[in-house]
PDB file of N, H, CA, C and O in Angstrom:
ATOM      1  N   MET A   1     -26.235  12.961 -25.563  1.00  0.00           N
ATOM      2  CA  MET A   1     -25.207  13.247 -25.374  1.00  0.00           C
ATOM      3  C   MET A   1     -24.944  12.383 -23.703  1.00  0.00           C
ATOM      4  O   MET A   1     -23.889  12.464 -23.076  1.00  0.00           O
ATOM      5  N   MET A   2     -25.858  11.795 -23.361  1.00  0.00           N
ATOM      6  H   MET A   2     -26.715  11.729 -23.871  1.00  0.00           H
ATOM      7  CA  MET A   2     -25.623  10.287 -22.469  1.00  0.00           C
ATOM      8  C   MET A   2     -25.131   9.596 -23.254  1.00  0.00           C
ATOM      9  O   MET A   2     -23.933   9.631 -22.972  1.00  0.00           O
ATOM     10  N   ILE A   3     -25.276   8.922 -24.143  1.00  0.00           N
ATOM     11  H   ILE A   3     -26.249   8.893 -24.372  1.00  0.00           H
ATOM     12  CA  ILE A   3     -24.711   7.795 -25.181  1.00  0.00           C
ATOM     13  C   ILE A   3     -23.213   7.998 -25.534  1.00  0.00           C
ATOM     14  O   ILE A   3     -22.254   7.226 -25.543  1.00  0.00           O
ATOM     15  N   MET A   4     -23.376   9.459 -25.852  1.00  0.00           N
ATOM     16  H   MET A   4     -24.155  10.085 -25.845  1.00  0.00           H
ATOM     17  CA  MET A   4     -21.685   9.711 -26.372  1.00  0.00           C
ATOM     18  C   MET A   4     -21.044   9.615 -25.367  1.00  0.00           C
ATOM     19  O   MET A   4     -20.189   8.733 -25.289  1.00  0.00           O
ATOM     20  N   GLY A   5     -21.293  10.562 -24.231  1.00  0.00           N
ATOM     21  H   GLY A   5     -21.988  11.279 -24.294  1.00  0.00           H
ATOM     22  CA  GLY A   5     -20.560  10.528 -22.688  1.00  0.00           C
ATOM     23  C   GLY A   5     -20.488   9.387 -22.150  1.00  0.00           C
ATOM     24  O   GLY A   5     -19.526   8.983 -21.498  1.00  0.00           O
ATOM     25  N   GLY A   6     -21.374   8.858 -22.353  1.00  0.00           N
ATOM     26  H   GLY A   6     -22.156   9.186 -22.883  1.00  0.00           H
ATOM     27  CA  GLY A   6     -20.529   6.780 -22.048  1.00  0.00           C
ATOM     28  C   GLY A   6     -19.720   6.109 -22.822  1.00  0.00           C
ATOM     29  O   GLY A   6     -18.825   5.403 -22.358  1.00  0.00           O
ATOM     30  N   GLY A   7     -19.954   6.258 -24.160  1.00  0.00           N
ATOM     31  H   GLY A   7     -20.682   6.831 -24.537  1.00  0.00           H
ATOM     32  CA  GLY A   7     -18.681   5.741 -24.351  1.00  0.00           C
ATOM     33  C   GLY A   7     -17.560   6.179 -24.891  1.00  0.00           C
ATOM     34  O   GLY A   7     -16.913   5.496 -25.685  1.00  0.00           O
ATOM     35  N   ILE A   8     -17.137   7.649 -24.421  1.00  0.00           N
ATOM     36  H   ILE A   8     -17.662   8.203 -23.775  1.00  0.00           H
ATOM     37  CA  ILE A   8     -16.365   8.500 -24.376  1.00  0.00           C
ATOM     38  C   ILE A   8     -15.488   8.410 -23.209  1.00  0.00           C
ATOM     39  O   ILE A   8     -14.296   8.141 -23.363  1.00  0.00           O
ATOM     40  N   VAL A   9     -15.978   8.611 -22.083  1.00  0.00           N
ATOM     41  H   VAL A   9     -16.946   8.830 -21.957  1.00  0.00           H
ATOM     42  CA  VAL A   9     -15.697   8.010 -20.706  1.00  0.00           C
ATOM     43  C   VAL A   9     -15.389   7.406 -20.473  1.00  0.00           C
ATOM     44  O   VAL A   9     -14.361   7.450 -19.797  1.00  0.00           O
ATOM     45  N   SER A  10     -16.098   6.048 -20.871  1.00  0.00           N
ATOM     46  H   SER A  10     -16.933   6.012 -21.419  1.00  0.00           H
ATOM     47  CA  SER A  10     -15.747   4.695 -20.378  1.00  0.00           C
ATOM     48  C   SER A  10     -14.260   4.321 -21.356  1.00  0.00           C
ATOM     49  O   SER A  10     -13.330   3.694 -20.849  1.00  0.00           O
ATOM     50  N   TRP A  11     -14.234   4.711 -22.505  1.00  0.00           N
ATOM     51  H   TRP A  11     -14.990   5.220 -22.916  1.00  0.00           H
ATOM     52  CA  TRP A  11     -13.308   4.272 -23.146  1.00  0.00           C
ATOM     53  C   TRP A  11     -12.041   5.009 -22.610  1.00  0.00           C
ATOM     54  O   TRP A  11     -11.077   4.274 -22.393  1.00  0.00           O
ATOM     55  N   LEU A  12     -11.886   6.335 -22.362  1.00  0.00           N
ATOM     56  H   LEU A  12     -12.669   6.932 -22.538  1.00  0.00           H
ATOM     57  CA  LEU A  12     -10.881   7.231 -21.343  1.00  0.00           C
ATOM     58  C   LEU A  12     -10.706   6.397 -20.304  1.00  0.00           C
ATOM     59  O   LEU A  12      -9.573   5.951 -20.126  1.00  0.00           O
ATOM     60  N   GLN A  13     -11.766   6.021 -19.419  1.00  0.00           N
ATOM     61  H   GLN A  13     -12.686   6.384 -19.563  1.00  0.00           H
ATOM     62  CA  GLN A  13     -11.119   5.503 -18.138  1.00  0.00           C
ATOM     63  C   GLN A  13     -10.653   3.946 -18.627  1.00  0.00           C
ATOM     64  O   GLN A  13      -9.903   3.435 -17.796  1.00  0.00           O
ATOM     65  N   GLY A  14     -10.895   3.213 -19.623  1.00  0.00           N
ATOM     66  H   GLY A  14     -11.504   3.628 -20.299  1.00  0.00           H
ATOM     67  CA  GLY A  14     -10.032   1.915 -19.710  1.00  0.00           C
ATOM     68  C   GLY A  14      -8.966   2.360 -20.259  1.00  0.00           C
ATOM     69  O   GLY A  14      -8.013   1.802 -19.714  1.00  0.00           O
ATOM     70  N   VAL A  15      -8.496   3.343 -21.353  1.00  0.00           N
ATOM     71  H   VAL A  15      -9.270   3.796 -21.795  1.00  0.00           H
ATOM     72  CA  VAL A  15      -6.962   3.881 -21.492  1.00  0.00           C
ATOM     73  C   VAL A  15      -6.181   4.269 -20.433  1.00  0.00           C
ATOM     74  O   VAL A  15      -4.952   4.265 -20.505  1.00  0.00           O
ATOM     75  N   LEU A  16      -6.981   4.709 -19.146  1.00  0.00           N
ATOM     76  H   LEU A  16      -7.979   4.712 -19.088  1.00  0.00           H
ATOM     77  CA  LEU A  16      -5.858   5.311 -18.153  1.00  0.00           C
ATOM     78  C   LEU A  16      -5.982   3.867 -17.157  1.00  0.00           C
ATOM     79  O   LEU A  16      -5.020   3.665 -16.416  1.00  0.00           O
ATOM     80  N   ALA A  17      -6.849   3.113 -17.128  1.00  0.00           N
ATOM     81  H   ALA A  17      -7.630   3.277 -17.730  1.00  0.00           H
ATOM     82  CA  ALA A  17      -6.498   2.218 -16.370  1.00  0.00           C
ATOM     83  C   ALA A  17      -5.308   1.119 -17.620  1.00  0.00           C
ATOM     84  O   ALA A  17      -4.448   0.550 -16.948  1.00  0.00           O
ATOM     85  N   ASP A  18      -5.243   0.957 -18.407  1.00  0.00           N
ATOM     86  H   ASP A  18      -5.942   1.419 -18.953  1.00  0.00           H
ATOM     87  CA  ASP A  18      -4.196   0.384 -18.904  1.00  0.00           C
ATOM     88  C   ASP A  18      -2.686   1.077 -18.576  1.00  0.00           C
ATOM     89  O   ASP A  18      -1.674   0.493 -18.188  1.00  0.00           O
ATOM     90  N   ILE A  19      -2.840   2.258 -18.810  1.00  0.00           N
ATOM     91  H   ILE A  19      -3.662   2.732 -19.125  1.00  0.00           H
ATOM     92  CA  ILE A  19      -1.639   3.505 -18.562  1.00  0.00           C
ATOM     93  C   ILE A  19      -1.553   3.308 -16.821  1.00  0.00           C
ATOM     94  O   ILE A  19      -0.659   2.510 -16.539  1.00  0.00           O
ATOM     95  N   MET A  20      -2.166   3.769 -15.792  1.00  0.00           N
ATOM     96  H   MET A  20      -2.892   4.417 -16.021  1.00  0.00           H
ATOM     97  CA  MET A  20      -1.730   4.122 -15.101  1.00  0.00           C
ATOM     98  C   MET A  20      -2.037   3.004 -13.837  1.00  0.00           C
ATOM     99  O   MET A  20      -1.347   3.005 -12.817  1.00  0.00           O
ATOM    100  N   GLY A  21      -3.317   1.930 -14.079  1.00  0.00           N
ATOM    101  H   GLY A  21      -3.878   1.929 -14.907  1.00  0.00           H
ATOM    102  CA  GLY A  21      -3.735   1.445 -13.451  1.00  0.00           C
ATOM    103  C   GLY A  21      -5.294   1.596 -13.199  1.00  0.00           C
ATOM    104  O   GLY A  21      -5.909   2.573 -13.628  1.00  0.00           O
ATOM    105  N   ILE A  22      -5.989   0.428 -12.376  1.00  0.00           N
ATOM    106  H   ILE A  22      -5.489  -0.366 -12.028  1.00  0.00           H
ATOM    107  CA  ILE A  22      -7.299   0.532 -12.431  1.00  0.00           C
ATOM    108  C   ILE A  22      -7.923   1.082 -11.762  1.00  0.00           C
ATOM    109  O   ILE A  22      -9.087   1.409 -11.991  1.00  0.00           O
ATOM    110  N   GLN A  23      -6.841   1.480 -10.064  1.00  0.00           N
ATOM    111  H   GLN A  23      -5.895   1.214  -9.877  1.00  0.00           H
ATOM    112  CA  GLN A  23      -7.535   2.221  -9.121  1.00  0.00           C
ATOM    113  C   GLN A  23      -7.413   3.744  -9.511  1.00  0.00           C
ATOM    114  O   GLN A  23      -8.381   4.495  -9.393  1.00  0.00           O
ATOM    115  N   ALA A  24      -6.562   4.044  -9.837  1.00  0.00           N
ATOM    116  H   ALA A  24      -5.775   3.434  -9.932  1.00  0.00           H
ATOM    117  CA  ALA A  24      -6.095   5.454 -10.679  1.00  0.00           C
ATOM    118  C   ALA A  24      -7.080   6.357 -11.078  1.00  0.00           C
ATOM    119  O   ALA A  24      -7.578   7.410 -10.681  1.00  0.00           O
ATOM    120  N   SER A  25      -7.237   5.155 -12.498  1.00  0.00           N
ATOM    121  H   SER A  25      -6.832   4.300 -12.821  1.00  0.00           H
ATOM    122  CA  SER A  25      -8.279   5.514 -13.568  1.00  0.00           C
ATOM    123  C   SER A  25      -9.618   6.048 -13.327  1.00  0.00           C
ATOM    124  O   SER A  25     -10.329   6.557 -14.193  1.00  0.00           O
ATOM    125  N   TYR A  26     -10.002   5.855 -11.727  1.00  0.00           N
ATOM    126  H   TYR A  26      -9.423   5.442 -11.023  1.00  0.00           H
ATOM    127  CA  TYR A  26     -11.314   6.271 -11.202  1.00  0.00           C
ATOM    128  C   TYR A  26     -11.630   8.049 -11.072  1.00  0.00           C
ATOM    129  O   TYR A  26     -12.594   8.623 -10.565  1.00  0.00           O
ATOM    130  N   ILE A  27     -10.827   8.415 -11.512  1.00  0.00           N
ATOM    131  H   ILE A  27     -10.043   7.948 -11.923  1.00  0.00           H
ATOM    132  CA  ILE A  27     -10.145   9.708 -11.413  1.00  0.00           C
ATOM    133  C   ILE A  27     -11.202  10.545 -12.736  1.00  0.00           C
ATOM    134  O   ILE A  27     -11.491  11.737 -12.840  1.00  0.00           O
ATOM    135  N   VAL A  28     -11.489   9.657 -13.398  1.00  0.00           N
ATOM    136  H   VAL A  28     -11.254   8.689 -13.314  1.00  0.00           H
ATOM    137  CA  VAL A  28     -12.220  10.206 -14.382  1.00  0.00           C
ATOM    138  C   VAL A  28     -13.592  10.375 -14.077  1.00  0.00           C
ATOM    139  O   VAL A  28     -14.339  11.313 -14.356  1.00  0.00           O
ATOM    140  N   GLY A  29     -13.810   9.314 -13.455  1.00  0.00           N
ATOM    141  H   GLY A  29     -13.203   8.553 -13.228  1.00  0.00           H
ATOM    142  CA  GLY A  29     -15.308   9.595 -12.791  1.00  0.00           C
ATOM    143  C   GLY A  29     -15.484  10.730 -11.967  1.00  0.00           C
ATOM    144  O   GLY A  29     -16.399  11.552 -11.954  1.00  0.00           O
ATOM    145  N   VAL A  30     -14.166  10.617 -11.085  1.00  0.00           N
ATOM    146  H   VAL A  30     -13.422   9.949 -11.096  1.00  0.00           H
ATOM    147  CA  VAL A  30     -14.686  11.968 -10.247  1.00  0.00           C
ATOM    148  C   VAL A  30     -14.841  13.368 -10.763  1.00  0.00           C
ATOM    149  O   VAL A  30     -15.485  14.275 -10.236  1.00  0.00           O
ATOM    150  N   VAL A  31     -14.030  13.408 -12.066  1.00  0.00           N
ATOM    151  H   VAL A  31     -13.506  12.671 -12.494  1.00  0.00           H
ATOM    152  CA  VAL A  31     -13.868  14.753 -12.684  1.00  0.00           C
ATOM    153  C   VAL A  31     -15.311  14.847 -13.470  1.00  0.00           C
ATOM    154  O   VAL A  31     -15.891  15.930 -13.401  1.00  0.00           O
ATOM    155  N   CYS A  32     -15.865  13.882 -14.139  1.00  0.00           N
ATOM    156  H   CYS A  32     -15.393  13.002 -14.195  1.00  0.00           H
ATOM    157  CA  CYS A  32     -16.925  13.733 -14.768  1.00  0.00           C
ATOM    158  C   CYS A  32     -18.341  14.428 -13.292  1.00  0.00           C
ATOM    159  O   CYS A  32     -19.141  15.349 -13.455  1.00  0.00           O
ATOM    160  N   PHE A  33     -18.226  13.899 -12.514  1.00  0.00           N
ATOM    161  H   PHE A  33     -17.576  13.151 -12.383  1.00  0.00           H
ATOM    162  CA  PHE A  33     -18.953  14.539 -11.109  1.00  0.00           C
ATOM    163  C   PHE A  33     -19.230  15.964 -10.458  1.00  0.00           C
ATOM    164  O   PHE A  33     -20.154  16.716 -10.148  1.00  0.00           O
ATOM    165  N   ALA A  34     -17.843  15.858 -10.449  1.00  0.00           N
ATOM    166  H   ALA A  34     -17.092  15.247 -10.701  1.00  0.00           H
ATOM    167  CA  ALA A  34     -17.442  17.387  -9.797  1.00  0.00           C
ATOM    168  C   ALA A  34     -17.647  18.316 -11.233  1.00  0.00           C
ATOM    169  O   ALA A  34     -17.590  19.523 -11.003  1.00  0.00           O
ATOM    170  N   TYR A  35     -17.867  17.970 -12.618  1.00  0.00           N
ATOM    171  H   TYR A  35     -17.914  16.989 -12.805  1.00  0.00           H
ATOM    172  CA  TYR A  35     -18.642  18.680 -13.567  1.00  0.00           C
ATOM    173  C   TYR A  35     -20.093  19.216 -13.659  1.00  0.00           C
ATOM    174  O   TYR A  35     -20.566  20.345 -13.784  1.00  0.00           O
ATOM    175  N   LEU A  36     -20.495  18.262 -13.574  1.00  0.00           N
ATOM    176  H   LEU A  36     -20.111  17.345 -13.473  1.00  0.00           H
ATOM    177  CA  LEU A  36     -21.986  17.634 -13.180  1.00  0.00           C
ATOM    178  C   LEU A  36     -22.311  18.984 -11.950  1.00  0.00           C
ATOM    179  O   LEU A  36     -22.916  20.017 -12.238  1.00  0.00           O
ATOM    180  N   ALA A  37     -21.871  18.729 -10.878  1.00  0.00           N
ATOM    181  H   ALA A  37     -21.380  17.890 -10.645  1.00  0.00           H
ATOM    182  CA  ALA A  37     -22.037  19.689  -9.673  1.00  0.00           C
ATOM    183  C   ALA A  37     -21.797  21.269  -9.989  1.00  0.00           C
ATOM    184  O   ALA A  37     -22.462  22.234  -9.613  1.00  0.00           O
ATOM    185  N   PHE A  38     -20.904  21.229 -10.610  1.00  0.00           N
ATOM    186  H   PHE A  38     -20.364  20.445 -10.915  1.00  0.00           H
ATOM    187  CA  PHE A  38     -20.490  22.637 -11.147  1.00  0.00           C
ATOM    188  C   PHE A  38     -21.455  23.492 -12.317  1.00  0.00           C
ATOM    189  O   PHE A  38     -21.572  24.703 -12.504  1.00  0.00           O
ATOM    190  N   TYR A  39     -22.043  22.387 -12.964  1.00  0.00           N
ATOM    191  H   TYR A  39     -21.948  21.403 -12.812  1.00  0.00           H
ATOM    192  CA  TYR A  39     -23.285  22.615 -13.927  1.00  0.00           C
ATOM    193  C   TYR A  39     -23.862  22.534 -13.340  1.00  0.00           C
ATOM    194  O   TYR A  39     -24.779  22.966 -14.038  1.00  0.00           O
ATOM    195  N   ALA A  40     -24.434  22.267 -12.216  1.00  0.00           N
ATOM    196  H   ALA A  40     -23.689  21.916 -11.649  1.00  0.00           H
ATOM    197  CA  ALA A  40     -25.668  22.588 -11.739  1.00  0.00           C
ATOM    198  C   ALA A  40     -25.760  23.757 -10.803  1.00  0.00           C
ATOM    199  O   ALA A  40     -26.900  24.125 -10.518  1.00  0.00           O
ATOM    200  N   ILE A  41     -24.643  24.466 -10.226  1.00  0.00           N
ATOM    201  H   ILE A  41     -23.717  24.167 -10.457  1.00  0.00           H
ATOM    202  CA  ILE A  41     -24.601  25.378  -9.838  1.00  0.00           C
ATOM    203  C   ILE A  41     -24.569  26.280 -10.375  1.00  0.00           C
ATOM    204  O   ILE A  41     -25.263  27.195  -9.931  1.00  0.00           O
ATOM    205  N   ARG A  42     -23.868  26.493 -11.449  1.00  0.00           N
ATOM    206  H   ARG A  42     -23.305  25.750 -11.810  1.00  0.00           H
ATOM    207  CA  ARG A  42     -23.980  27.364 -12.141  1.00  0.00           C
ATOM    208  C   ARG A  42     -24.901  27.604 -13.142  1.00  0.00           C
ATOM    209  O   ARG A  42     -24.922  28.679 -13.742  1.00  0.00           O
ATOM    210  N   ALA A  43     -25.782  26.559 -13.411  1.00  0.00           N
ATOM    211  H   ALA A  43     -25.765  25.686 -12.924  1.00  0.00           H
ATOM    212  CA  ALA A  43     -27.180  26.746 -14.209  1.00  0.00           C
ATOM    213  C   ALA A  43     -27.949  27.324 -13.418  1.00  0.00           C
ATOM    214  O   ALA A  43     -28.725  28.123 -13.942  1.00  0.00           O
ATOM    215  N   LYS A  44     -28.021  27.162 -12.032  1.00  0.00           N
ATOM    216  H   LYS A  44     -27.391  26.513 -11.606  1.00  0.00           H
ATOM    217  CA  LYS A  44     -28.854  27.484 -11.432  1.00  0.00           C
ATOM    218  C   LYS A  44     -28.568  29.387 -11.107  1.00  0.00           C
ATOM    219  O   LYS A  44     -29.517  30.163 -11.222  1.00  0.00           O
ATOM    220  N   SER A  45     -27.091  29.912 -10.692  1.00  0.00           N
ATOM    221  H   SER A  45     -26.320  29.282 -10.599  1.00  0.00           H
ATOM    222  CA  SER A  45     -27.251  30.971 -10.964  1.00  0.00           C
ATOM    223  C   SER A  45     -27.263  31.920 -12.151  1.00  0.00           C
ATOM    224  O   SER A  45     -27.195  33.148 -12.114  1.00  0.00           O
ATOM    225  N   VAL A  46     -27.387  30.924 -13.478  1.00  0.00           N
ATOM    226  H   VAL A  46     -27.442  29.926 -13.508  1.00  0.00           H
ATOM    227  CA  VAL A  46     -27.577  31.576 -14.593  1.00  0.00           C
ATOM    228  C   VAL A  46     -28.612  31.878 -14.710  1.00  0.00           C
ATOM    229  O   VAL A  46     -28.758  33.085 -14.901  1.00  0.00           O
ATOM    230  N   LEU A  47     -30.292  30.751 -14.658  1.00  0.00           N
ATOM    231  H   LEU A  47     -30.173  29.770 -14.504  1.00  0.00           H
ATOM    232  CA  LEU A  47     -30.945  31.218 -14.392  1.00  0.00           C
ATOM    233  C   LEU A  47     -31.788  32.395 -13.558  1.00  0.00           C
ATOM    234  O   LEU A  47     -32.845  32.985 -13.780  1.00  0.00           O
ATOM    235  N   GLN A  48     -30.794  32.443 -12.487  1.00  0.00           N
ATOM    236  H   GLN A  48     -29.935  31.963 -12.307  1.00  0.00           H
ATOM    237  CA  GLN A  48     -31.913  33.349 -11.317  1.00  0.00           C
ATOM    238  C   GLN A  48     -31.422  35.030 -12.033  1.00  0.00           C
ATOM    239  O   GLN A  48     -32.273  35.881 -12.290  1.00  0.00           O
ATOM    240  N   SER A  49     -30.091  35.223 -12.236  1.00  0.00           N
ATOM    241  H   SER A  49     -29.399  34.532 -12.027  1.00  0.00           H
ATOM    242  CA  SER A  49     -29.612  36.257 -13.146  1.00  0.00           C
ATOM    243  C   SER A  49     -30.563  36.771 -13.979  1.00  0.00           C
ATOM    244  O   SER A  49     -30.751  37.948 -14.287  1.00  0.00           O
ATOM    245  N   GLN A  50     -31.336  35.467 -14.428  1.00  0.00           N
ATOM    246  H   GLN A  50     -31.183  34.511 -14.178  1.00  0.00           H
ATOM    247  CA  GLN A  50     -31.738  35.726 -15.890  1.00  0.00           C
ATOM    248  C   GLN A  50     -33.754  36.090 -15.415  1.00  0.00           C
ATOM    249  O   GLN A  50     -34.689  36.299 -16.188  1.00  0.00           O
ATOM    250  N   GLY A  51     -33.742  36.025 -13.841  1.00  0.00           N
ATOM    251  H   GLY A  51     -32.982  35.855 -13.213  1.00  0.00           H
ATOM    252  CA  GLY A  51     -35.288  36.167 -13.561  1.00  0.00           C
ATOM    253  C   GLY A  51     -35.891  34.980 -12.923  1.00  0.00           C
ATOM    254  O   GLY A  51     -36.635  34.848 -11.951  1.00  0.00           O
ATOM    255  N   ILE A  52     -35.419  34.260 -13.648  1.00  0.00           N
ATOM    256  H   ILE A  52     -34.814  34.367 -14.437  1.00  0.00           H
ATOM    257  CA  ILE A  52     -35.886  32.640 -13.511  1.00  0.00           C
ATOM    258  C   ILE A  52     -35.668  31.874 -12.398  1.00  0.00           C
ATOM    259  O   ILE A  52     -34.525  31.430 -12.302  1.00  0.00           O
ATOM    260  N   ASP A  53     -36.578  31.546 -11.379  1.00  0.00           N
ATOM    261  H   ASP A  53     -37.507  31.908 -11.457  1.00  0.00           H
ATOM    262  CA  ASP A  53     -36.501  31.040 -10.124  1.00  0.00           C
ATOM    263  C   ASP A  53     -37.187  29.615 -10.684  1.00  0.00           C
ATOM    264  O   ASP A  53     -38.265  29.472 -11.261  1.00  0.00           O
ATOM    265  N   PHE A  54     -36.354  28.778 -10.375  1.00  0.00           N
ATOM    266  H   PHE A  54     -35.478  28.893  -9.907  1.00  0.00           H
ATOM    267  CA  PHE A  54     -37.012  27.359 -10.947  1.00  0.00           C
ATOM    268  C   PHE A  54     -37.636  26.967  -9.582  1.00  0.00           C
ATOM    269  O   PHE A  54     -38.788  26.541  -9.669  1.00  0.00           O
ATOM    270  N   ASP A  55     -37.155  27.022  -8.460  1.00  0.00           N
ATOM    271  H   ASP A  55     -36.219  27.368  -8.389  1.00  0.00           H
ATOM    272  CA  ASP A  55     -37.555  26.560  -7.284  1.00  0.00           C
ATOM    273  C   ASP A  55     -39.095  27.042  -7.150  1.00  0.00           C
ATOM    274  O   ASP A  55     -39.961  26.336  -6.631  1.00  0.00           O
ATOM    275  N   LYS A  56     -39.319  28.277  -7.662  1.00  0.00           N
ATOM    276  H   LYS A  56     -38.616  28.850  -8.083  1.00  0.00           H
ATOM    277  CA  LYS A  56     -41.053  28.879  -7.239  1.00  0.00           C
ATOM    278  C   LYS A  56     -41.679  28.220  -8.633  1.00  0.00           C
ATOM    279  O   LYS A  56     -42.832  27.801  -8.534  1.00  0.00           O
ATOM    280  N   LEU A  57     -41.107  28.108  -9.754  1.00  0.00           N
ATOM    281  H   LEU A  57     -40.170  28.448  -9.835  1.00  0.00           H
ATOM    282  CA  LEU A  57     -41.791  27.545 -10.781  1.00  0.00           C
ATOM    283  C   LEU A  57     -42.257  26.114 -10.508  1.00  0.00           C
ATOM    284  O   LEU A  57     -43.411  25.764 -10.756  1.00  0.00           O
ATOM    285  N   ASN A  58     -41.458  25.404 -10.060  1.00  0.00           N
ATOM    286  H   ASN A  58     -40.521  25.688  -9.858  1.00  0.00           H
ATOM    287  CA  ASN A  58     -42.226  23.707  -9.410  1.00  0.00           C
ATOM    288  C   ASN A  58     -43.044  24.537  -8.328  1.00  0.00           C
ATOM    289  O   ASN A  58     -43.973  24.966  -9.013  1.00  0.00           O
ATOM    290  N   ALA A  59     -43.188  24.885  -7.389  1.00  0.00           N
ATOM    291  H   ALA A  59     -42.433  24.537  -6.832  1.00  0.00           H
ATOM    292  CA  ALA A  59     -43.744  24.770  -6.122  1.00  0.00           C
ATOM    293  C   ALA A  59     -44.943  25.418  -6.591  1.00  0.00           C
ATOM    294  O   ALA A  59     -45.591  25.863  -5.644  1.00  0.00           O
ATOM    295  N   GLU A  60     -45.354  25.584  -7.473  1.00  0.00           N
ATOM    296  H   GLU A  60     -44.827  25.222  -8.242  1.00  0.00           H
ATOM    297  CA  GLU A  60     -46.664  26.300  -8.228  1.00  0.00           C
ATOM    298  C   GLU A  60     -47.392  25.201  -8.757  1.00  0.00           C
ATOM    299  O   GLU A  60     -48.563  25.535  -8.939  1.00  0.00           O
ATOM    300  N   GLY A  61     -47.133  23.860  -9.120  1.00  0.00           N
ATOM    301  H   GLY A  61     -46.181  23.589  -8.972  1.00  0.00           H
ATOM    302  CA  GLY A  61     -48.065  22.892  -9.229  1.00  0.00           C
ATOM    303  C   GLY A  61     -47.771  22.600 -10.875  1.00  0.00           C
ATOM    304  O   GLY A  61     -46.932  23.047 -11.657  1.00  0.00           O
ATOM    305  N   GLY A  62     -48.484  21.976 -10.961  1.00  0.00           N
ATOM    306  H   GLY A  62     -49.166  21.613 -10.326  1.00  0.00           H
ATOM    307  CA  GLY A  62     -48.165  21.594 -13.105  1.00  0.00           C
ATOM    308  C   GLY A  62     -47.699  20.160 -13.102  1.00  0.00           C
ATOM    309  O   GLY A  62     -47.818  19.445 -12.107  1.00  0.00           O
ATOM    310  N   HIS A  63     -47.294  19.853 -13.965  1.00  0.00           N
ATOM    311  H   HIS A  63     -47.197  20.434 -14.774  1.00  0.00           H
ATOM    312  CA  HIS A  63     -46.748  18.757 -14.566  1.00  0.00           C
ATOM    313  C   HIS A  63     -45.179  19.152 -14.929  1.00  0.00           C
ATOM    314  O   HIS A  63     -44.448  18.331 -15.484  1.00  0.00           O
TER     315      HIS A  63
END
């Protein structure tokens, strides 16, 4: 996913840079980081609703 996303995101930013200008094209990166933050928050709440406490699992040790 990372390789594919890197190829698509950079291509999309290049297209937007040609259309809107290089500074405005950085909105693509902002949107990607906003989605990552949303995913992190949402995934944690979904796991907790399923009874999985990821913080507790990491505190118990192990690899």
